[in-house]
Steps between C-alpha positions, in 0.01 A plus 500: 500500500528875518657645187690823450190637325283409799735695726484802269120485506503477880724806523279693258186417697672597825602836353150583375281340765310726739415363843558146382222524242731414213534674165273513197570209266448747214796703630732200513557475123627855434702513820668163442579599143654832599695356794610167355421500127256213556208451262265234635382423145838338434447247783289184473225642722448802270323710767597611848177360643577156354857515628393602850211252516740220408691574822233495774759434768673828419228741391146585605275667242171686518218382272532631146425871460661830397625570850583141596807484717770244561681437827792271567480231766797550737482133598553398140823694489619395846714220359654726236805708578 
């Protein structure tokens, strides 16, 4: 299911995405920490890439790289309020 954290990530991506290209995965960590006090290292996945990759129905990631971006899949969130 879609968690509260997943919804926060979706909102963050939506705020920082340009032309539907998504936002840099590297930018997710500092922005999520500032906005929500979330440190991914405290979660089982340890990294944002691992967290996002574990949820392929919700997030779509570029191949690994410094400018790799993540997008959210609207269909994955369609069932979530």
